[in-house]
TITISE-174576 format. One record per atom (N, C-alpha, C): atom name; residue number from 1; x, z, y; residue in three letters. Coordinates in nm, 4 decimals, padded with zeros to 6 digits. Each point is the difference from the previous one (the first is absolute). Layout:
N
> CA, NUM, X, Z, Y, ALA
...
***
This chain:
144
> N, 1, 00.6259, -01.2559, -02.8656, UNK
> CA, 1, 00.0003, 00.1122, 00.0759, UNK
> C, 1, -00.0097, 00.1386, -00.0704, UNK
> N, 2, -00.1009, -00.0215, -00.0762, UNK
> CA, 2, -00.0424, 00.1515, -00.0766, UNK
> C, 2, 00.1361, 00.0324, -00.0967, UNK
> N, 3, 00.0356, -00.1170, -00.0502, UNK
> CA, 3, 00.1396, 00.0458, -00.0866, UNK
> C, 3, 00.1330, 00.0548, 00.0741, UNK
> N, 4, 00.0057, -00.0703, 00.1219, UNK
> CA, 4, 00.0918, 00.0767, 00.0858, UNK
> C, 4, -00.0393, 00.1362, 00.0349, UNK
> N, 5, -00.0890, 00.0275, 00.0455, UNK
> CA, 5, -00.0693, 00.1143, 00.0281, UNK
> C, 5, 00.0283, 00.1295, -00.1114, UNK
> N, 6, -00.0399, -00.0527, -00.1218, UNK
> CA, 6, 00.0106, 00.0786, -00.1229, UNK
> C, 6, 00.1566, 00.0662, -00.0215, UNK
> N, 7, 00.1020, -00.1472, 00.0481, UNK
> CA, 7, 00.1372, 00.0401, -00.0283, UNK
> C, 7, 00.0393, 00.1038, 00.0845, UNK
> N, 8, -00.0240, -00.0154, 00.1399, UNK
> CA, 8, 00.0423, 00.0950, 00.1050, UNK
> C, 8, -00.0836, 00.1587, -00.0330, UNK
> N, 9, -00.1208, -00.0100, -00.0566, UNK
> CA, 9, -00.0561, 00.1270, -00.0309, UNK
> C, 9, 00.0732, 00.0590, -00.1201, UNK
> N, 10, 00.0191, -00.0721, -00.0838, UNK
> CA, 10, 00.0706, 00.0781, -00.1152, UNK
> C, 10, 00.1536, 00.0602, 00.0677, UNK
> N, 11, 00.0576, -00.0712, 00.0725, UNK
> CA, 11, 00.1227, 00.0670, 00.0765, UNK
> C, 11, -00.0186, 00.1125, 00.0626, UNK
> N, 12, -00.0948, 00.0051, 00.0756, UNK
> CA, 12, -00.0200, 00.1222, 00.0927, UNK
> C, 12, -00.0639, 00.1128, -00.0821, UNK
> N, 13, -00.0919, -00.0411, -00.0917, UNK
> CA, 13, -00.0735, 00.1207, -00.0961, UNK
> C, 13, 00.1310, 00.0573, -00.0818, UNK
> N, 14, 00.0604, -00.0686, -00.0394, UNK
> CA, 14, 00.1181, 00.0526, -00.1035, UNK
> C, 14, 00.1149, 00.0531, 00.0709, UNK
> N, 15, 00.0182, -00.0404, 00.1343, UNK
> CA, 15, 00.1263, 00.0194, 00.0677, UNK
> C, 15, 00.1214, -00.0579, -00.0764, UNK
> N, 16, -00.0228, -00.1293, -00.0163, UNK
> CA, 16, 00.0975, -00.0683, -00.0917, UNK
> C, 16, 00.0741, -00.0649, 00.1125, UNK
> N, 17, 00.0914, 00.0550, 00.0926, UNK
> CA, 17, 00.0506, -00.0730, 00.1154, UNK
> C, 17, 00.1527, -00.0089, -00.0397, UNK
> N, 18, 00.0281, -00.1106, -00.0442, UNK
> CA, 18, 00.1538, -00.0369, -00.0423, UNK
> C, 18, 00.0776, 00.0136, 00.1239, UNK
> N, 19, -00.0702, -00.0528, 00.1283, UNK
> CA, 19, 00.0671, -00.0037, 00.1189, UNK
> C, 19, -00.1035, 00.0010, 00.1010, UNK
> N, 20, 00.0497, 00.0471, 00.1283, UNK
> CA, 20, -00.1059, -00.0215, 00.1127, UNK
> C, 20, -00.0389, -00.1485, 00.0320, UNK
> N, 21, 00.1052, -00.0815, -00.0323, UNK
> CA, 21, -00.0054, -00.1359, 00.0236, UNK
> C, 21, -00.1081, -00.0742, -00.0807, UNK
> N, 22, -00.0241, 00.0601, -00.1263, UNK
> CA, 22, -00.1145, -00.0630, -00.0925, UNK
> C, 22, -00.1374, 00.0224, 00.0818, UNK
> N, 23, -00.0304, 00.1023, 00.0492, UNK
> CA, 23, -00.1108, 00.0199, 00.0702, UNK
> C, 23, -00.0168, -00.0949, 00.1232, UNK
> N, 24, 00.0779, 00.0099, 00.0703, UNK
> CA, 24, 00.0250, -00.0738, 00.1180, UNK
> C, 24, -00.0216, -00.1772, -00.0451, UNK
> N, 25, 00.0665, -00.0428, -00.0912, UNK
> CA, 25, -00.0522, -00.1213, -00.0497, UNK
> C, 25, -00.0998, -00.0132, -00.0389, UNK
> N, 26, -00.0604, 00.0728, -00.0866, UNK
> CA, 26, -00.1288, -00.0253, -00.0557, UNK
> C, 26, -00.1264, -00.0065, 00.1268, UNK
> N, 27, 00.0192, 00.0954, 00.0800, UNK
> CA, 27, -00.0709, -00.0064, 00.1314, UNK
> C, 27, 00.0054, -00.1184, 00.0761, UNK
> N, 28, 00.1114, -00.0603, 00.0201, UNK
> CA, 28, 00.0240, -00.1106, 00.0845, UNK
> C, 28, -00.0595, -00.1247, -00.0821, UNK
> N, 29, 00.0424, 00.0053, -00.1330, UNK
> CA, 29, -00.0601, -00.1225, -00.0663, UNK
> C, 29, -00.1396, -00.0131, -00.0231, UNK
> N, 30, -00.0773, 00.1179, -00.0209, UNK
> CA, 30, -00.1508, 00.0042, -00.0030, UNK
> C, 30, -00.0481, -00.0385, 00.1387, UNK
> N, 31, 00.0560, 00.0639, 00.1107, UNK
> CA, 31, -00.0789, -00.0246, 00.1221, UNK
> C, 31, 00.0375, -00.1750, 00.0301, UNK
> N, 32, 00.0972, -00.0491, -00.0273, UNK
> CA, 32, 00.0361, -00.1431, 00.0332, UNK
> C, 32, -00.0843, -00.0724, -00.1035, UNK
> N, 33, -00.0187, 00.0425, -00.1214, UNK
> CA, 33, -00.0687, -00.0894, -00.0924, UNK
> C, 33, -00.1527, -00.0009, 00.0231, UNK
> N, 34, -00.0524, 00.1187, -00.0040, UNK
> CA, 34, -00.1385, 00.0273, -00.0174, UNK
> C, 34, -00.0859, 00.0083, 00.1357, UNK
> N, 35, 00.0791, 00.0562, 00.0990, UNK
> CA, 35, -00.0794, 00.0183, 00.1369, UNK
> C, 35, 00.0441, -00.1114, 00.0966, UNK
> N, 36, -00.0068, -00.1287, -00.0576, UNK
> CA, 36, 00.0218, -00.1207, 00.0996, UNK
> C, 36, -00.1281, -00.0240, 00.0506, UNK
> N, 37, -00.0980, 00.0179, -00.0471, UNK
> CA, 37, -00.1529, -00.0193, 00.0647, UNK
> C, 37, -00.0767, 00.1384, 00.0110, UNK
> N, 38, -00.0858, -00.0173, 00.0874, UNK
> CA, 38, -00.0870, 00.1173, 00.0252, UNK
> C, 38, -00.1127, -00.0030, -00.0551, UNK
> N, 39, -00.0565, 00.1174, -00.0385, UNK
> CA, 39, -00.1266, 00.0281, -00.0627, UNK
> C, 39, -00.0385, 00.1344, 00.0788, UNK
> N, 40, -00.0818, -00.0212, 00.1042, UNK
> CA, 40, -00.0368, 00.1051, 00.0646, UNK
> C, 40, -00.1520, 00.0304, 00.0204, UNK
> N, 41, -00.0914, -00.0502, -00.0815, UNK
> CA, 41, -00.1392, -00.0053, 00.0144, UNK
> C, 41, -00.0550, 00.0989, -00.1010, UNK
> N, 42, 00.0774, 00.0929, -00.0701, UNK
> CA, 42, -00.0538, 00.1045, -00.0712, UNK
> C, 42, 00.0222, 00.1424, 00.0510, UNK
> N, 43, -00.0357, 00.0314, 00.1201, UNK
> CA, 43, 00.0130, 00.1262, 00.0376, UNK
> C, 43, -00.1221, 00.0588, 00.0648, UNK
> N, 44, 00.0016, 00.1258, 00.0239, UNK
> CA, 44, -00.1165, 00.0726, 00.0585, UNK
> C, 44, 00.0760, 00.0670, 00.1338, UNK
> N, 45, -00.0457, -00.0204, 00.0935, UNK
> CA, 45, 00.0681, 00.0836, 00.1260, UNK
> C, 45, -00.0183, -00.0781, 00.1539, UNK
> N, 46, 00.0507, 00.0471, 00.0841, UNK
> CA, 46, -00.0118, -00.0178, 00.1336, UNK
> C, 46, 00.0797, -00.0943, 00.0630, UNK
> N, 47, 00.0229, -00.1152, -00.0595, UNK
> CA, 47, 00.0774, -00.1102, 00.0830, UNK
> C, 47, 00.1591, 00.0348, -00.0004, UNK
> N, 48, 00.0710, 00.0256, -00.0975, UNK
> CA, 48, 00.1416, 00.0221, 00.0135, UNK
> C, 48, 00.0709, -00.1356, 00.0563, UNK
> N, 49, 00.1074, 00.0297, 00.0076, UNK
> CA, 49, 00.0714, -00.1153, 00.0580, UNK
> C, 49, 00.1248, -00.0484, -00.1140, UNK
> N, 50, -00.0139, -00.1260, -00.0301, UNK
> CA, 50, 00.0762, -00.0435, -00.1264, UNK
> C, 50, 00.0986, -00.1154, 00.0670, UNK
> N, 51, 00.1189, 00.0423, -00.0368, UNK
> CA, 51, 00.1248, -00.1106, 00.0258, UNK
> C, 51, 00.0351, -00.0587, -00.1352, UNK
> N, 52, -00.0587, -00.1207, -00.0084, UNK
> CA, 52, 00.0182, -00.0839, -00.1416, UNK
> C, 52, 00.1519, -00.0216, -00.0232, UNK
> N, 53, 00.0174, -00.0036, -00.1399, UNK
> CA, 53, -00.0880, 00.0143, -00.1012, UNK
> C, 53, -00.0470, 00.1439, -00.0493, UNK
> N, 54, -00.1189, 00.0254, -00.0489, UNK
> CA, 54, -00.0411, 00.1237, -00.0452, UNK
> C, 54, -00.0998, -00.0296, -00.1297, UNK
> N, 55, 00.0272, 00.0669, -00.1024, UNK
> CA, 55, -00.1107, -00.0336, -00.1260, UNK
> C, 55, -00.0582, 00.1554, -00.0237, UNK
> N, 56, -00.1172, -00.0142, 00.0137, UNK
> CA, 56, -00.0729, 00.1074, -00.0251, UNK
> C, 56, -00.1093, -00.0254, -00.1281, UNK
> N, 57, 00.0355, 00.1014, -00.1067, UNK
> CA, 57, -00.1150, -00.0142, -00.1088, UNK
> C, 57, -00.1365, 00.0409, 00.0267, UNK
> N, 58, -00.0744, 00.0274, -00.0933, UNK
> CA, 58, -00.1383, 00.0339, 00.0161, UNK
> C, 58, -00.0247, 00.1652, 00.0639, UNK
> N, 59, -00.1084, 00.0148, 00.0763, UNK
> CA, 59, -00.0371, 00.1331, 00.0115, UNK
> C, 59, 00.1046, 00.0827, 00.0941, UNK
> N, 60, 00.0488, -00.0598, 00.1048, UNK
> CA, 60, 00.1043, 00.0599, 00.0764, UNK
> C, 60, -00.0832, 00.0646, 00.1286, UNK
> N, 61, 00.0241, 00.1139, 00.0288, UNK
> CA, 61, -00.0510, 00.0769, 00.1228, UNK
> C, 61, 00.1048, 00.0105, 00.1038, UNK
> N, 62, -00.0187, -00.0512, 00.1057, UNK
> CA, 62, 00.0909, -00.0001, 00.1295, UNK
> C, 62, -00.0635, 00.0871, 00.1182, UNK
> N, 63, 00.0904, 00.0778, 00.0534, UNK
> CA, 63, -00.0665, 00.0594, 00.1251, UNK
> C, 63, 00.0329, -00.0526, 00.1391, UNK
> N, 64, -00.0136, 00.0779, 00.0957, UNK
> CA, 64, 00.0157, -00.0437, 00.1426, UNK
> C, 64, 00.1492, -00.0276, 00.0194, UNK
> N, 65, 00.0121, -00.1054, 00.0909, UNK
> CA, 65, 00.1256, -00.0245, 00.0528, UNK
> C, 65, 00.1369, -00.0019, -00.1002, UNK
> N, 66, -00.0208, -00.0773, -00.1117, UNK
> CA, 66, 00.0748, -00.0182, -00.1105, UNK
> C, 66, 00.1086, -00.1266, 00.0186, UNK
> N, 67, 00.1096, -00.0151, 00.0022, UNK
> CA, 67, 00.0663, -00.1190, -00.0109, UNK
> C, 67, 00.0473, -00.0172, -00.1339, UNK
> N, 68, -00.0286, -00.1159, -00.0657, UNK
> CA, 68, 00.0635, -00.0401, -00.1394, UNK
> C, 68, 00.0611, -00.1254, 00.0216, UNK
> N, 69, 00.1150, 00.0044, -00.0715, UNK
> CA, 69, 00.0909, -00.1166, 00.0306, UNK
> C, 69, 00.1110, -00.0075, 00.0699, UNK
> N, 70, 00.0929, -00.1204, -00.0139, UNK
> CA, 70, -00.0155, -00.0781, -00.0981, UNK
> C, 70, 00.0549, 00.0418, -00.1281, UNK
> N, 71, -00.0414, -00.0821, -00.1153, UNK
> CA, 71, 00.0596, 00.0168, -00.1230, UNK
> C, 71, -00.0586, 00.1069, -00.0750, UNK
> N, 72, -00.1422, 00.0359, -00.0076, UNK
> CA, 72, -00.0330, 00.1235, -00.0625, UNK
> C, 72, -00.0999, -00.0293, -00.0946, UNK
> N, 73, 00.0118, 00.0615, -00.1143, UNK
> CA, 73, -00.0985, -00.0257, -00.1290, UNK
> C, 73, -00.0624, 00.1349, -00.0054, UNK
> N, 74, -00.1165, 00.0195, -00.0205, UNK
> CA, 74, -00.0661, 00.1127, -00.0082, UNK
> C, 74, -00.1153, 00.0087, -00.1145, UNK
> N, 75, 00.0272, 00.0517, -00.1085, UNK
> CA, 75, -00.0807, 00.0236, -00.1383, UNK
> C, 75, -00.1597, 00.0448, 00.0446, UNK
> N, 76, -00.0635, -00.0151, -00.0937, UNK
> CA, 76, -00.1445, 00.0379, -00.0066, UNK
> C, 76, -00.0236, 00.1149, 00.0230, UNK
> N, 77, -00.1349, 00.0253, 00.0540, UNK
> CA, 77, -00.0470, 00.1503, 00.0194, UNK
> C, 77, 00.1033, 00.1000, 00.0545, UNK
> N, 78, 00.0528, -00.0577, 00.1115, UNK
> CA, 78, 00.0904, 00.0667, 00.0810, UNK
> C, 78, -00.0617, 00.0492, 00.1403, UNK
> N, 79, 00.0641, 00.0810, 00.0559, UNK
> CA, 79, -00.0602, 00.0414, 00.1395, UNK
> C, 79, 00.1099, 00.0395, 00.0980, UNK
> N, 80, -00.0022, -00.0874, 00.1086, UNK
> CA, 80, 00.0800, 00.0272, 00.0909, UNK
> C, 80, -00.0618, 00.0699, 00.1482, UNK
> N, 81, 00.0515, 00.1052, 00.0227, UNK
> CA, 81, -00.0745, 00.0768, 00.0965, UNK
> C, 81, 00.0365, -00.0494, 00.1474, UNK
> N, 82, -00.0464, 00.0660, 00.1157, UNK
> CA, 82, 00.0094, -00.0391, 00.1394, UNK
> C, 82, 00.1480, -00.0010, 00.0413, UNK
> N, 83, 00.0356, -00.0874, 00.0760, UNK
> CA, 83, 00.1326, 00.0125, 00.0801, UNK
> C, 83, 00.1256, -00.0385, -00.0874, UNK
> N, 84, -00.0021, -00.0755, -00.1161, UNK
> CA, 84, 00.0985, -00.0246, -00.0980, UNK
> C, 84, 00.0576, -00.1204, 00.0275, UNK
> N, 85, 00.1427, -00.0233, 00.0023, UNK
> CA, 85, 00.0626, -00.1131, 00.0058, UNK
> C, 85, 00.0776, -00.0365, -00.1595, UNK
> N, 86, -00.0206, -00.1180, -00.0495, UNK
> CA, 86, 00.0456, -00.0251, -00.1189, UNK
> C, 86, 00.0731, -00.1360, 00.0112, UNK
> N, 87, 00.1259, -00.0252, -00.0485, UNK
> CA, 87, 00.0570, -00.1223, 00.0058, UNK
> C, 87, 00.1070, -00.0133, -00.1197, UNK
> N, 88, -00.0033, -00.1117, -00.0450, UNK
> CA, 88, 00.1091, -00.0422, -00.1150, UNK
> C, 88, -00.0122, 00.0912, -00.1138, UNK
> N, 89, -00.1267, 00.0381, -00.0541, UNK
> CA, 89, -00.0003, 00.1086, -00.0932, UNK
> C, 89, -00.1189, -00.0296, -00.0970, UNK
> N, 90, 00.0051, 00.0368, -00.1235, UNK
> CA, 90, -00.0774, -00.0010, -00.1165, UNK
> C, 90, -00.0589, 00.1528, -00.0102, UNK
> N, 91, -00.1418, -00.0277, 00.0024, UNK
> CA, 91, -00.0854, 00.1296, -00.0396, UNK
> C, 91, -00.0707, -00.0458, -00.1093, UNK
> N, 92, 00.0136, 00.0957, -00.1097, UNK
> CA, 92, -00.0876, -00.0050, -00.1411, UNK
> C, 92, -00.1379, 00.0298, 00.0213, UNK
> N, 93, -00.0624, -00.0083, -00.1071, UNK
> CA, 93, -00.1608, 00.0257, 00.0016, UNK
> C, 93, -00.0164, 00.1637, 00.0110, UNK
> N, 94, -00.1236, 00.0243, 00.0468, UNK
> CA, 94, -00.0609, 00.1305, 00.0456, UNK
> C, 94, 00.1041, 00.0870, 00.0662, UNK
> N, 95, 00.0627, -00.0604, 00.1178, UNK
> CA, 95, 00.0841, 00.0845, 00.0761, UNK
> C, 95, -00.0908, 00.0408, 00.1205, UNK
> N, 96, 00.0181, 00.1334, 00.0471, UNK
> CA, 96, -00.0367, 00.0233, 00.1421, UNK
> C, 96, 00.1130, 00.0503, 00.0770, UNK
> N, 97, 00.0003, -00.0849, 00.1433, UNK
> CA, 97, 00.0995, 00.0474, 00.0711, UNK
> C, 97, -00.0536, 00.0800, 00.1364, UNK
> N, 98, 00.0316, 00.1132, 00.0174, UNK
> CA, 98, -00.0626, 00.0766, 00.1382, UNK
> C, 98, 00.0514, -00.0737, 00.1099, UNK
> N, 99, -00.0675, 00.0561, 00.1115, UNK
> CA, 99, 00.0101, -00.0485, 00.1461, UNK
> C, 99, 00.1334, 00.0232, 00.0672, UNK
> N, 100, 00.0319, -00.1001, 00.0653, UNK
> CA, 100, 00.1144, -00.0077, 00.0785, UNK
> C, 100, 00.1350, 00.0002, -00.0825, UNK
> N, 101, -00.0043, -00.0766, -00.0778, UNK
> CA, 101, 00.1310, -00.0148, -00.1070, UNK
> C, 101, 00.0586, -00.1507, 00.0599, UNK
> N, 102, 00.1264, -00.0093, -00.0134, UNK
> CA, 102, 00.0555, -00.1361, 00.0340, UNK
> C, 102, 00.0812, -00.0203, -00.1255, UNK
> N, 103, 00.0066, -00.0996, -00.0597, UNK
> CA, 103, 00.1126, -00.0395, -00.1196, UNK
> C, 103, 00.0098, -00.1378, 00.0038, UNK
> N, 104, 00.1212, -00.0319, -00.0295, UNK
> CA, 104, 00.0860, -00.1306, -00.0322, UNK
> C, 104, 00.0673, -00.0116, -00.0950, UNK
> N, 105, -00.0026, -00.1068, -00.0773, UNK
> CA, 105, 00.1052, 00.0094, -00.1365, UNK
> C, 105, -00.0334, 00.0841, -00.0841, UNK
> N, 106, -00.1124, 00.0365, -00.0508, UNK
> CA, 106, -00.0444, 00.1083, -00.0965, UNK
> C, 106, -00.0783, -00.0660, -00.1071, UNK
> N, 107, -00.0058, 00.0873, -00.1137, UNK
> CA, 107, -00.0741, -00.0264, -00.1032, UNK
> C, 107, -00.0695, 00.1282, -00.0317, UNK
> N, 108, -00.1345, 00.0012, 00.0030, UNK
> CA, 108, -00.0700, 00.1225, -00.0360, UNK
> C, 108, -00.0626, -00.0013, -00.1024, UNK
> N, 109, 00.0327, 00.0938, -00.1066, UNK
> CA, 109, -00.0504, -00.0387, -00.1468, UNK
> C, 109, -00.1635, 00.0309, -00.0160, UNK
> N, 110, -00.0395, -00.0503, -00.1019, UNK
> CA, 110, -00.1449, 00.0101, -00.0397, UNK
> C, 110, -00.0563, 00.1455, 00.0009, UNK
> N, 111, -00.1213, 00.0163, 00.0493, UNK
> CA, 111, -00.0693, 00.1202, 00.0157, UNK
> C, 111, 00.0771, 00.1087, 00.0859, UNK
> N, 112, 00.0766, -00.0351, 00.0972, UNK
> CA, 112, 00.0446, 00.0830, 00.1042, UNK
> C, 112, -00.0916, 00.0413, 00.1188, UNK
> N, 113, 00.0169, 00.1196, 00.0161, UNK
> CA, 113, -00.0620, 00.0648, 00.1126, UNK
> C, 113, 00.0960, 00.0366, 00.1094, UNK
> N, 114, 00.0133, -00.0632, 00.1005, UNK
> CA, 114, 00.1145, 00.0448, 00.0925, UNK
> C, 114, -00.0830, 00.0603, 00.1118, UNK
> N, 115, -00.0271, 00.1246, 00.0065, UNK
> CA, 115, -00.0889, 00.0664, 00.1004, UNK
> C, 115, 00.0877, 00.0745, 00.0963, UNK
> N, 116, 00.1220, 00.0199, 00.0076, UNK
> CA, 116, 00.0780, 00.0198, 00.1128, UNK
> C, 116, -00.0112, -00.0828, 00.1181, UNK
> N, 117, -00.0406, 00.0371, 00.1135, UNK
> CA, 117, -00.0148, -00.0800, 00.1192, UNK
> C, 117, 00.1420, -00.0119, 00.0947, UNK
> N, 118, -00.0252, -00.0797, 00.1000, UNK
> CA, 118, 00.1225, -00.0268, 00.0956, UNK
> C, 118, 00.1403, 00.0036, -00.0549, UNK
> N, 119, 00.0007, -00.1004, -00.0910, UNK
> CA, 119, 00.1392, -00.0235, -00.0622, UNK
> C, 119, 00.0371, -00.1601, 00.0072, UNK
> N, 120, 00.1222, -00.0315, -00.0135, UNK
> CA, 120, 00.0562, -00.1053, 00.0004, UNK
> C, 120, 00.0929, -00.0256, -00.1208, UNK
> N, 121, -00.0278, -00.0950, -00.0824, UNK
> CA, 121, 00.0899, -00.0074, -00.1093, UNK
> C, 121, 00.0459, -00.1553, -00.0302, UNK
> N, 122, 00.1045, -00.0185, -00.0465, UNK
> CA, 122, 00.0404, -00.1280, -00.0249, UNK
> C, 122, 00.1012, -00.0068, -00.1162, UNK
> N, 123, 00.0214, -00.1196, -00.0620, UNK
> CA, 123, 00.1027, -00.0122, -00.1112, UNK
> C, 123, -00.0287, 00.0910, -00.1069, UNK
> N, 124, -00.0900, 00.0103, -00.0529, UNK
> CA, 124, -00.0193, 00.0968, -00.1044, UNK
> C, 124, -00.1225, -00.0462, -00.1004, UNK
> N, 125, 00.0135, 00.0853, -00.1043, UNK
> CA, 125, -00.1100, -00.0022, -00.0938, UNK
> C, 125, -00.0769, 00.1400, -00.0201, UNK
> N, 126, -00.1353, 00.0191, 00.0315, UNK
> CA, 126, -00.0618, 00.1460, -00.0049, UNK
> C, 126, -00.1011, 00.0023, -00.1267, UNK
> N, 127, 00.0001, 00.1045, -00.0664, UNK
> CA, 127, -00.0740, 00.0093, -00.1197, UNK
> C, 127, -00.0582, 00.1603, 00.0225, UNK
> N, 128, -00.1236, 00.0228, -00.0594, UNK
> CA, 128, -00.0539, 00.1239, -00.0138, UNK
> C, 128, -00.0907, 00.0173, 00.1218, UNK
> N, 129, -00.0559, 00.1241, 00.0086, UNK
> CA, 129, -00.0812, 00.0462, 00.1078, UNK
> C, 129, 00.0943, 00.0692, 00.1100, UNK
> N, 130, -00.0228, -00.0444, 00.1281, UNK
> CA, 130, 00.0836, 00.0749, 00.1084, UNK
> C, 130, -00.0945, 00.0548, 00.1101, UNK
> N, 131, -00.0082, 00.1354, 00.0006, UNK
> CA, 131, -00.0708, 00.0533, 00.0752, UNK
> C, 131, 00.0601, 00.0425, 00.1532, UNK
> N, 132, 00.1528, 00.0186, -00.0264, UNK
> CA, 132, 00.0640, 00.0445, 00.1277, UNK
> C, 132, 00.1355, -00.0814, 00.0072, UNK
> N, 133, 00.0760, -00.0227, 00.0797, UNK
> CA, 133, 00.1109, -00.0725, 00.0254, UNK
> C, 133, 00.1040, 00.0521, -00.1019, UNK
> N, 134, -00.0047, 00.1432, -00.0173, UNK
> CA, 134, 00.1026, 00.0529, -00.0986, UNK
> C, 134, -00.0120, -00.0366, -00.1323, UNK
> N, 135, -00.1398, -00.0289, -00.0406, UNK
> CA, 135, -00.0440, -00.0675, -00.1166, UNK
> C, 135, 00.0476, -00.1378, -00.0474, UNK
> N, 136, 00.0566, -00.0573, 00.0920, UNK
> CA, 136, 00.0062, -00.1514, -00.0005, UNK
> C, 136, 00.1150, -00.0229, -00.0972, UNK
> N, 137, -00.0371, -00.0522, -00.1082, UNK
> CA, 137, 00.0884, -00.0474, -00.1124, UNK
> C, 137, 00.0182, -00.1455, 00.0027, UNK
> N, 138, 00.1431, -00.0435, 00.0425, UNK
> CA, 138, 00.0121, -00.1285, 00.0206, UNK
> C, 138, 00.1223, -00.0321, -00.0444, UNK
> N, 139, 00.0208, -00.1187, -00.0479, UNK
> CA, 139, 00.1283, -00.0798, -00.0350, UNK
> C, 139, 00.0363, -00.0818, 00.1036, UNK
> N, 140, 00.1117, 00.0371, 00.0702, UNK
> CA, 140, 00.0441, -00.0783, 00.1105, UNK
> C, 140, 00.0834, -00.1309, -00.0301, UNK
> N, 141, -00.0068, -00.1221, 00.0556, UNK
> CA, 141, 00.0779, -00.1230, -00.0240, UNK
> C, 141, 00.0184, -00.0429, 00.1348, UNK
> N, 142, 00.1092, -00.0678, 00.0308, UNK
> CA, 142, 00.0292, -00.0571, 00.1177, UNK
> C, 142, 00.0042, -00.1660, -00.0123, UNK
> N, 143, -00.0563, -00.0300, 00.1253, UNK
> CA, 143, 00.0039, -00.1497, 00.0207, UNK
> C, 143, 00.0954, -00.0253, 00.1065, UNK
> N, 144, 00.0753, -00.1096, -00.0345, UNK
> CA, 144, 00.1174, -00.0361, 00.1083, UNK
> C, 144, -00.0452, -00.1162, 00.0638, UNK
***
């Protein structure tokens, strides 16, 4: 699992995207290979809803009325605020996701702070700090 996460991280950190299909393929393979079983006992929060499989690393903070899954990996020391929906996605370590965000088929890079509220994102890679929707730097890819 860690090796595959490092490979995906290298690609998104260096923006070495040979094609949009490469990211799509890596996301799909990672979720199918490593998020087959659930590990949801390492979170602090108010009873989120999990649709398995979901894999949480250590020290995850989850807010109220959060829906996670299916096929979600969340890295250590991350925080998911209230009213968030996440499916078919990889979230790296030390990520903060603001309230009222919906995401599907996304990769959120390491140390990202997604502070912009009330947005819906799908089929993309997000890196850097995002305070407003206009600052949202994402690399789009399409699933068919």
